[in-house]
Each structure stands twice: as structure tokens, then as C-alpha cells.
C-alpha positions as CSV (number, residue, x, y, z in Angstrom):
1,I,124.4,129.6,77.2
2,V,125.0,127.3,80.2
3,T,126.8,124.0,80.1
4,V,127.1,121.7,83.1
5,T,129.0,118.4,83.0
6,D,130.2,115.9,85.5
7,S,128.2,117.4,88.5
8,I,126.0,116.3,91.4
9,F,122.9,117.8,92.6
10,I,121.3,116.1,95.5
11,D,118.4,117.5,97.4
12,N,118.9,120.9,95.6
13,A,116.2,123.5,95.6
14,G,115.9,126.0,92.8
15,D,112.8,128.1,92.0
16,A,109.4,126.5,91.6
17,D,110.7,123.7,94.0
18,A,112.8,122.1,91.2
19,G,116.4,120.8,91.9
20,I,117.4,122.8,88.8
21,Y,115.2,125.6,87.4
22,A,116.1,126.9,83.9
23,D,114.1,130.0,82.8
24,G,114.7,131.6,79.4
25,A,118.0,130.1,78.9
26,T,120.0,127.7,76.6
27,F,121.2,124.9,79.0
28,T,122.8,121.8,78.4
29,I,123.7,119.1,81.1
30,S,125.5,115.7,80.8
31,N,127.4,113.1,82.7
32,S,125.9,114.1,85.9
33,V,123.7,113.0,88.8
34,I,120.4,114.9,89.6
35,L,118.7,113.5,92.7
36,A,115.4,115.5,93.8
37,K,114.5,115.7,97.4
38,S,112.8,112.5,98.5
39,D,109.5,114.4,99.1
40,D,109.5,116.5,95.9
41,T,106.7,116.1,93.4
42,N,108.1,118.4,91.1
43,F,110.7,117.7,88.2
44,A,114.4,117.6,89.6
45,L,115.1,119.7,86.4
46,N,112.3,122.1,85.2
47,K,112.7,124.2,82.0
48,V,110.3,127.1,81.4
49,G,110.9,129.0,78.1
50,S,114.3,127.5,77.9
51,T,116.1,125.2,75.4
52,V,117.4,122.5,77.7
53,T,119.1,119.2,76.7
54,A,119.9,116.7,79.4
55,N,121.4,113.5,78.5
56,D,123.6,111.0,80.3
57,I,122.2,111.9,83.7
58,F,121.4,109.6,86.6
59,W,118.0,110.8,88.0
60,G,117.7,108.1,90.6
61,D,115.1,106.4,88.6
62,N,115.7,103.6,86.1
63,S,112.4,104.0,84.1
64,K,112.3,107.7,83.5
65,A,114.0,111.1,83.5
66,N,112.8,113.4,86.0
67,T,112.5,116.5,83.9
68,N,110.5,118.2,81.2
69,A,113.7,118.8,79.2
70,N,114.6,117.2,76.0
71,V,116.3,113.8,77.0
72,A,117.1,111.0,74.6
73,R,118.9,108.8,77.1
74,W,119.6,108.5,80.9
75,I,122.0,106.6,83.1
76,I,120.6,103.7,85.0
77,M,121.6,101.7,88.0
78,N,122.2,98.0,87.6
79,A,122.9,95.4,90.4
80,A,124.3,91.8,90.5
81,Y,125.9,89.4,92.8
82,T,128.3,86.6,93.1
83,K,128.6,84.0,95.8
84,D,131.9,82.4,97.0
85,D,132.5,78.9,98.1
86,Q,131.8,79.9,101.9
87,G,128.5,81.6,100.9
88,V,129.6,85.1,101.0
89,L,127.7,87.3,98.5
90,T,129.4,90.2,96.8
91,I,126.6,92.5,95.7
92,T,127.8,95.3,93.3
93,A,125.6,98.3,91.9
94,T,126.9,99.7,88.6
95,F,126.3,102.8,86.6
96,D,127.4,101.5,83.1
97,K,124.0,101.4,81.1
98,T,121.7,103.9,79.8
99,N,117.9,103.7,79.1
100,S,116.1,105.8,76.3
101,T,112.7,107.1,75.6
102,S,112.3,104.1,73.3
103,G,113.1,101.7,76.0
104,E,116.5,100.7,74.6
105,I,119.2,99.7,77.1
106,A,122.7,100.5,75.9
107,D,126.2,100.6,77.4
108,Y,127.3,104.0,78.8
109,V,130.7,104.9,77.8
110,G,130.9,108.2,79.6
111,S,131.9,108.9,83.3
112,I,129.7,109.5,86.2
113,P,130.8,111.7,89.0
114,E,131.6,110.1,92.5
115,G,129.8,111.8,95.4
116,F,126.7,109.9,95.8
117,D,125.7,106.9,97.8
118,V,123.9,103.5,97.3
119,T,122.1,101.8,100.0
120,F,122.2,97.9,100.4
121,T,119.6,96.3,102.7
122,S,118.5,92.9,103.6
123,T,115.1,91.8,104.6
124,S,116.4,90.6,108.1
125,G,117.8,94.0,108.7
126,N,121.3,92.5,109.3
127,L,122.4,94.3,106.1
128,N,122.2,98.2,106.0
129,E,125.2,99.8,104.6
130,V,125.4,102.9,102.7
131,V,128.3,102.9,100.2
132,P,129.8,105.8,98.1
133,V,130.0,105.4,94.3
134,K,133.6,105.2,93.1
135,N,134.6,104.3,89.5
136,A,130.8,104.1,88.6
137,Q,130.1,101.3,91.1
138,A,129.4,100.3,94.8
139,S,129.6,97.0,96.5
140,V,129.3,95.3,99.7
141,Q,129.8,91.6,100.9
142,Y,127.3,89.9,103.0
143,T,126.4,86.4,104.2
144,L,122.7,85.7,104.2
145,D,120.8,85.3,107.4
146,K,118.5,82.4,107.8
147,T,115.4,84.9,107.9
148,D,116.6,86.9,104.7
149,S,114.2,86.6,101.8
150,G,115.8,89.4,99.8
151,I,118.4,92.1,99.2
152,T,117.6,95.5,98.0
153,V,120.1,97.8,96.3
154,K,118.8,101.5,96.1
155,V,119.5,105.0,95.2
156,A,116.4,107.4,95.4
157,N,113.8,105.6,93.2
158,A,116.3,103.3,91.3
159,E,115.9,100.0,93.0
160,V,116.9,96.3,92.3
161,T,115.8,93.5,94.5
162,F,117.2,89.9,94.7
163,P,114.9,87.4,96.1
164,F,116.6,84.8,98.2
165,E,115.6,81.4,100.0
166,V,118.0,80.3,102.5
167,A,118.5,76.6,102.6
168,P,117.8,74.9,105.9
169,E,120.7,73.3,107.8
170,V,118.9,70.0,107.8
171,I,117.0,68.5,104.8
172,Y,114.4,65.9,105.4
173,V,114.0,63.0,103.0
174,S,111.2,60.5,103.0
175,P,110.0,57.8,100.6
176,S,106.6,59.6,100.9
177,G,108.1,63.1,100.2
178,D,108.1,65.2,97.2
179,D,111.0,66.9,95.3
180,S,108.8,69.9,94.9
181,N,108.9,70.3,98.9
182,N,111.5,72.5,100.7
183,G,113.0,69.6,102.7
184,E,111.6,70.7,106.2
185,R,110.5,68.1,108.7
186,E,106.8,68.6,107.6
187,T,107.5,68.8,103.9
188,P,110.3,66.4,103.1
189,V,111.9,65.9,99.8
190,A,111.6,62.5,97.9
191,T,115.3,61.9,96.8
192,L,118.7,62.4,98.1
193,A,119.7,64.1,94.8
194,H,117.1,66.8,95.3
195,A,118.3,67.1,98.8
196,V,121.8,67.8,97.7
197,E,120.5,70.4,95.2
198,I,118.8,72.3,98.1
């Protein structure tokens, strides 16, 4: 009987090209991180003739567990942002929820080990930071560039993207404009009230 908890396996290579290969053993793993090699097409945890239970694992994928073992639930990455009065975003990735085979999202009450990274990028390329996870979260601060249309938070195949539209510095208003426009010279808005909202 093998029990593993609070461990991290990143780009690990076991037999049969799996990150962890369990053959003929009783194996339980929980509260851990298992990230397969980026080019790996096999399971991160492969069981053959074994009794394997793998719950509360972050697999680097929010939609599925990367294993053929018995899994009831796995840890997922969430992300959110706040914006201060100066327009600075604080973007935070958290690992405090689980997904399940039935699709039920629930609070995760266990711990996740530190020692893996979250990548934050913007479409302009001005944000490209790799931040280590501490206390089940990672965060960055960033001011949107005029050319940004989104920010992506990513670990392996777990990805959250926030679309953004940066407001122009000048908003054009015209009696012949339309409040569904974006307020640029060629597409003015119709009212001052909508110009302020932009």
C-alpha cells in the first residue's frame, strides 16, 4: 500500500510514458499537484492492475482528471480581478474549488502544496509574468495597455481568460451618433451620459 499526499509531480516521467505509473499496487494520492509533460498524450497517472484512488489533485485541467484511476473530484483553478481607482488590476488565481465527475463545483477545504507556477499574460504582451503559488493562490498587478483585448491566467491546460476593451482617451459625442457605438471619431455616441459610462 502506497499513500502520497501534499506532493508535486511536474514533467515527471514514469513507465509507459506516464507521470506516475502504478502497476499491481494499492495506491492512494490526495492534496497534490500532478502536471504532465506539455507534449504528453498519456495519462499523468496511469494505473495497470492496481487499485488507485486519486482525489483532491490539481491536474492542470479544470474540466477533467488526467488519469484512468478512480476519481470523484479534483482541484480546479479559478481566477478573478479587481480594479482600483487608478485603473490598476489585481488578478488572482485561486485553487479553492473542486470539480467532480458529475460536474458539481464545490469548495475545497484541504491544502494544496506550494511549488508550482501560474502564468499571467496579456494580449499586448506587456504582461507576461510567472508567479509561484503560495497559500493556494497567485496574483499580479497590471495596468491595461490600449491594445489589450484580454488577460489570460494559465497553468498547463487550466486557463481562464478575461476579455477587455480599453476605453479611448477621447470620447466623441454627436447628435447623429448612436449610444451603441464605441465613441471613436468615426463612430460617436449620441449622449453625454453614455460617454461618461465608457
